[in-house]
N, CA, C and O atoms as a GROMACS GRO file, in nm:
protein
  272
    1UNK      N    1   0.081  -0.115   0.008
    1UNK     CA    2  -0.002   0.001  -0.002
    1UNK      C    3   0.095   0.131  -0.002
    1UNK      O    4   0.188   0.142   0.077
    2UNK      N    5   0.065   0.219  -0.090
    2UNK     CA    6   0.142   0.341  -0.101
    2UNK      C    7   0.098   0.436  -0.001
    2UNK      O    8  -0.020   0.437   0.035
    3UNK      N    9   0.186   0.517   0.047
    3UNK     CA   10   0.152   0.625   0.146
    3UNK      C   11   0.147   0.756   0.065
    3UNK      O   12   0.229   0.786  -0.022
    4UNK      N   13   0.045   0.830   0.100
    4UNK     CA   14   0.039   0.960   0.032
    4UNK      C   15   0.107   1.067   0.114
    4UNK      O   16   0.083   1.070   0.234
    5UNK      N   17   0.193   1.158   0.057
    5UNK     CA   18   0.253   1.262   0.131
    5UNK      C   19   0.162   1.385   0.127
    5UNK      O   20   0.103   1.418   0.024
    6UNK      N   21   0.152   1.453   0.242
    6UNK     CA   22   0.088   1.568   0.259
    6UNK      C   23   0.181   1.681   0.249
    6UNK      O   24   0.274   1.692   0.329
    7UNK      N   25   0.158   1.770   0.151
    7UNK     CA   26   0.247   1.882   0.141
    7UNK      C   27   0.170   2.014   0.179
    7UNK      O   28   0.069   2.049   0.117
    8UNK      N   29   0.217   2.075   0.270
    8UNK     CA   30   0.154   2.209   0.308
    8UNK      C   31   0.213   2.322   0.259
    8UNK      O   32   0.335   2.328   0.246
    9UNK      N   33   0.135   2.419   0.227
    9UNK     CA   34   0.191   2.551   0.176
    9UNK      C   35   0.263   2.603   0.278
    9UNK      O   36   0.238   2.563   0.392
   10UNK      N   37   0.361   2.697   0.257
   10UNK     CA   38   0.425   2.775   0.366
   10UNK      C   39   0.339   2.836   0.463
   10UNK      O   40   0.365   2.832   0.583
   11UNK      N   41   0.228   2.897   0.412
   11UNK     CA   42   0.126   2.951   0.507
   11UNK      C   43   0.059   2.851   0.595
   11UNK      O   44   0.030   2.875   0.712
   12UNK      N   45   0.035   2.737   0.534
   12UNK     CA   46  -0.030   2.633   0.617
   12UNK      C   47   0.050   2.569   0.720
   12UNK      O   48   0.005   2.535   0.830
   13UNK      N   49   0.191   2.551   0.675
   13UNK     CA   50   0.289   2.509   0.770
   13UNK      C   51   0.305   2.605   0.889
   13UNK      O   52   0.317   2.563   1.004
   14UNK      N   53   0.305   2.729   0.858
   14UNK     CA   54   0.326   2.834   0.963
   14UNK      C   55   0.205   2.835   1.056
   14UNK      O   56   0.219   2.853   1.177
   15UNK      N   57   0.085   2.814   0.999
   15UNK     CA   58  -0.037   2.805   1.077
   15UNK      C   59  -0.026   2.680   1.178
   15UNK      O   60  -0.057   2.689   1.297
   16UNK      N   61   0.017   2.574   1.123
   16UNK     CA   62   0.031   2.456   1.218
   16UNK      C   63   0.129   2.474   1.322
   16UNK      O   64   0.105   2.437   1.437
   17UNK      N   65   0.248   2.534   1.286
   17UNK     CA   66   0.341   2.571   1.393
   17UNK      C   67   0.293   2.660   1.497
   17UNK      O   68   0.319   2.636   1.615
   18UNK      N   69   0.227   2.758   1.464
   18UNK     CA   70   0.155   2.854   1.552
   18UNK      C   71   0.054   2.774   1.643
   18UNK      O   72   0.060   2.781   1.766
   19UNK      N   73  -0.032   2.702   1.581
   19UNK     CA   74  -0.126   2.625   1.660
   19UNK      C   75  -0.057   2.541   1.763
   19UNK      O   76  -0.096   2.546   1.880
   20UNK      N   77   0.047   2.462   1.728
   20UNK     CA   78   0.117   2.377   1.815
   20UNK      C   79   0.182   2.455   1.934
   20UNK      O   80   0.184   2.408   2.048
   21UNK      N   81   0.233   2.572   1.902
   21UNK     CA   82   0.290   2.661   2.002
   21UNK      C   83   0.192   2.708   2.100
   21UNK      O   84   0.217   2.709   2.221
   22UNK      N   85   0.068   2.752   2.043
   22UNK     CA   86  -0.036   2.798   2.133
   22UNK      C   87  -0.089   2.691   2.218
   22UNK      O   88  -0.116   2.711   2.336
   23UNK      N   89  -0.104   2.572   2.156
   23UNK     CA   90  -0.158   2.457   2.239
   23UNK      C   91  -0.063   2.414   2.357
   23UNK      O   92  -0.109   2.386   2.468
   24UNK      N   93   0.063   2.410   2.331
   24UNK     CA   94   0.157   2.390   2.432
   24UNK      C   95   0.155   2.487   2.538
   24UNK      O   96   0.151   2.446   2.654
   25UNK      N   97   0.158   2.616   2.512
   25UNK     CA   98   0.155   2.732   2.603
   25UNK      C   99   0.027   2.721   2.690
   25UNK      O  100   0.036   2.740   2.811
   26UNK      N  101  -0.080   2.693   2.637
   26UNK     CA  102  -0.200   2.685   2.714
   26UNK      C  103  -0.207   2.568   2.811
   26UNK      O  104  -0.256   2.580   2.924
   27UNK      N  105  -0.156   2.451   2.764
   27UNK     CA  106  -0.143   2.336   2.843
   27UNK      C  107  -0.053   2.352   2.952
   27UNK      O  108  -0.080   2.302   3.062
   28UNK      N  109   0.056   2.420   2.933
   28UNK     CA  110   0.150   2.461   3.036
   28UNK      C  111   0.099   2.547   3.138
   28UNK      O  112   0.140   2.541   3.254
   29UNK      N  113   0.003   2.631   3.096
   29UNK     CA  114  -0.060   2.733   3.190
   29UNK      C  115  -0.154   2.666   3.279
   29UNK      O  116  -0.190   2.720   3.384
   30UNK      N  117  -0.201   2.538   3.237
   30UNK     CA  118  -0.292   2.467   3.322
   30UNK      C  119  -0.433   2.439   3.260
   30UNK      O  120  -0.522   2.392   3.330
   31UNK      N  121  -0.449   2.465   3.144
   31UNK     CA  122  -0.578   2.422   3.067
   31UNK      C  123  -0.562   2.271   3.036
   31UNK      O  124  -0.454   2.220   3.007
   32UNK      N  125  -0.682   2.205   3.045
   32UNK     CA  126  -0.682   2.071   3.009
   32UNK      C  127  -0.674   2.052   2.859
   32UNK      O  128  -0.695   2.151   2.789
   33UNK      N  129  -0.645   1.937   2.802
   33UNK     CA  130  -0.626   1.922   2.653
   33UNK      C  131  -0.742   1.970   2.583
   33UNK      O  132  -0.719   2.055   2.497
   34UNK      N  133  -0.870   1.932   2.601
   34UNK     CA  134  -0.982   1.983   2.518
   34UNK      C  135  -0.997   2.134   2.528
   34UNK      O  136  -1.022   2.199   2.427
   35UNK      N  137  -0.981   2.191   2.646
   35UNK     CA  138  -0.986   2.336   2.650
   35UNK      C  139  -0.872   2.406   2.577
   35UNK      O  140  -0.892   2.506   2.508
   36UNK      N  141  -0.759   2.354   2.592
   36UNK     CA  142  -0.647   2.412   2.518
   36UNK      C  143  -0.654   2.399   2.372
   36UNK      O  144  -0.603   2.483   2.297
   37UNK      N  145  -0.718   2.294   2.331
   37UNK     CA  146  -0.732   2.275   2.175
   37UNK      C  147  -0.838   2.380   2.133
   37UNK      O  148  -0.821   2.447   2.032
   38UNK      N  149  -0.945   2.394   2.209
   38UNK     CA  150  -1.050   2.494   2.167
   38UNK      C  151  -0.990   2.623   2.162
   38UNK      O  152  -1.009   2.694   2.063
   39UNK      N  153  -0.913   2.665   2.265
   39UNK     CA  154  -0.853   2.806   2.271
   39UNK      C  155  -0.744   2.830   2.164
   39UNK      O  156  -0.725   2.939   2.110
   40UNK      N  157  -0.675   2.720   2.139
   40UNK     CA  158  -0.554   2.725   2.041
   40UNK      C  159  -0.605   2.745   1.900
   40UNK      O  160  -0.539   2.812   1.820
   41UNK      N  161  -0.715   2.692   1.867
   41UNK     CA  162  -0.761   2.715   1.732
   41UNK      C  163  -0.838   2.842   1.708
   41UNK      O  164  -0.877   2.872   1.596
   42UNK      N  165  -0.860   2.918   1.816
   42UNK     CA  166  -0.929   3.046   1.801
   42UNK      C  167  -0.831   3.160   1.792
   42UNK      O  168  -0.765   3.192   1.891
   43UNK      N  169  -0.820   3.223   1.676
   43UNK     CA  170  -0.728   3.328   1.655
   43UNK      C  171  -0.779   3.459   1.730
   43UNK      O  172  -0.704   3.553   1.758
   44UNK      N  173  -0.907   3.455   1.759
   44UNK     CA  174  -0.964   3.581   1.818
   44UNK      C  175  -0.946   3.572   1.978
   44UNK      O  176  -0.985   3.665   2.049
   45UNK      N  177  -0.891   3.472   2.024
   45UNK     CA  178  -0.848   3.469   2.176
   45UNK      C  179  -0.704   3.495   2.186
   45UNK      O  180  -0.617   3.431   2.127
   46UNK      N  181  -0.684   3.597   2.267
   46UNK     CA  182  -0.544   3.644   2.291
   46UNK      C  183  -0.467   3.533   2.378
   46UNK      O  184  -0.517   3.499   2.486
   47UNK      N  185  -0.366   3.485   2.340
   47UNK     CA  186  -0.289   3.382   2.405
   47UNK      C  187  -0.245   3.432   2.538
   47UNK      O  188  -0.260   3.371   2.644
   48UNK      N  189  -0.185   3.554   2.522
   48UNK     CA  190  -0.127   3.608   2.654
   48UNK      C  191  -0.228   3.634   2.756
   48UNK      O  192  -0.196   3.614   2.874
   49UNK      N  193  -0.348   3.676   2.728
   49UNK     CA  194  -0.466   3.688   2.826
   49UNK      C  195  -0.504   3.562   2.872
   49UNK      O  196  -0.527   3.544   2.992
   50UNK      N  197  -0.512   3.466   2.784
   50UNK     CA  198  -0.554   3.321   2.832
   50UNK      C  199  -0.458   3.271   2.928
   50UNK      O  200  -0.500   3.219   3.030
   51UNK      N  201  -0.327   3.281   2.906
   51UNK     CA  202  -0.226   3.233   2.994
   51UNK      C  203  -0.228   3.328   3.136
   51UNK      O  204  -0.225   3.278   3.248
   52UNK      N  205  -0.232   3.448   3.114
   52UNK     CA  206  -0.223   3.533   3.234
   52UNK      C  207  -0.339   3.527   3.326
   52UNK      O  208  -0.322   3.540   3.447
   53UNK      N  209  -0.450   3.508   3.277
   53UNK     CA  210  -0.566   3.495   3.361
   53UNK      C  211  -0.563   3.362   3.452
   53UNK      O  212  -0.617   3.359   3.563
   54UNK      N  213  -0.503   3.266   3.402
   54UNK     CA  214  -0.495   3.137   3.481
   54UNK      C  215  -0.372   3.154   3.576
   54UNK      O  216  -0.380   3.119   3.694
   55UNK      N  217  -0.261   3.207   3.527
   55UNK     CA  218  -0.154   3.226   3.625
   55UNK      C  219  -0.174   3.325   3.731
   55UNK      O  220  -0.100   3.323   3.828
   56UNK      N  221  -0.277   3.421   3.720
   56UNK     CA  222  -0.325   3.511   3.822
   56UNK      C  223  -0.413   3.433   3.914
   56UNK      O  224  -0.449   3.491   4.016
   57UNK      N  225  -0.453   3.314   3.894
   57UNK     CA  226  -0.539   3.240   3.985
   57UNK      C  227  -0.672   3.201   3.949
   57UNK      O  228  -0.741   3.134   4.026
   58UNK      N  229  -0.714   3.243   3.830
   58UNK     CA  230  -0.850   3.207   3.783
   58UNK      C  231  -0.849   3.056   3.747
   58UNK      O  232  -0.753   3.012   3.685
   59UNK      N  233  -0.940   2.986   3.778
   59UNK     CA  234  -0.956   2.845   3.745
   59UNK      C  235  -0.963   2.835   3.594
   59UNK      O  236  -1.033   2.912   3.529
   60UNK      N  237  -0.890   2.739   3.539
   60UNK     CA  238  -0.900   2.716   3.386
   60UNK      C  239  -1.043   2.709   3.330
   60UNK      O  240  -1.074   2.765   3.225
   61UNK      N  241  -1.126   2.640   3.401
   61UNK     CA  242  -1.267   2.632   3.351
   61UNK      C  243  -1.330   2.758   3.355
   61UNK      O  244  -1.403   2.788   3.261
   62UNK      N  245  -1.314   2.839   3.453
   62UNK     CA  246  -1.378   2.976   3.455
   62UNK      C  247  -1.314   3.070   3.342
   62UNK      O  248  -1.380   3.146   3.271
   63UNK      N  249  -1.186   3.054   3.335
   63UNK     CA  250  -1.116   3.138   3.223
   63UNK      C  251  -1.165   3.100   3.091
   63UNK      O  252  -1.185   3.185   3.004
   64UNK      N  253  -1.186   2.971   3.071
   64UNK     CA  254  -1.245   2.936   2.939
   64UNK      C  255  -1.377   3.004   2.909
   64UNK      O  256  -1.403   3.046   2.796
   65UNK      N  257  -1.460   3.013   3.013
   65UNK     CA  258  -1.600   3.070   3.000
   65UNK      C  259  -1.575   3.214   2.964
   65UNK      O  260  -1.632   3.269   2.870
   66UNK      N  261  -1.493   3.272   3.038
   66UNK     CA  262  -1.467   3.430   3.010
   66UNK      C  263  -1.410   3.449   2.874
   66UNK      O  264  -1.452   3.542   2.805
   67UNK      N  265  -1.325   3.376   2.834
   67UNK     CA  266  -1.252   3.406   2.712
   67UNK      C  267  -1.347   3.369   2.591
   67UNK      O  268  -1.336   3.429   2.484
   68UNK      N  269  -1.430   3.281   2.608
   68UNK     CA  270  -1.507   3.233   2.489
   68UNK      C  271  -1.646   3.308   2.505
   68UNK      O  272  -1.735   3.290   2.422
   0.00000   0.00000   0.00000
């Protein structure tokens, strides 16, 4: 069985890198995986605000409701 190669455009590759970086930052801040995935894919959610609010003591579940 042959395998198909997926070739991303430079823009798509950059978007994937940014998504992965955002996801990692959100998980390190304390968001669970599903919440981090939801926030990481939303370009309208400011990453720094999402991380700061949790580091300031807001529960990740509450922060998610505030941010979305």
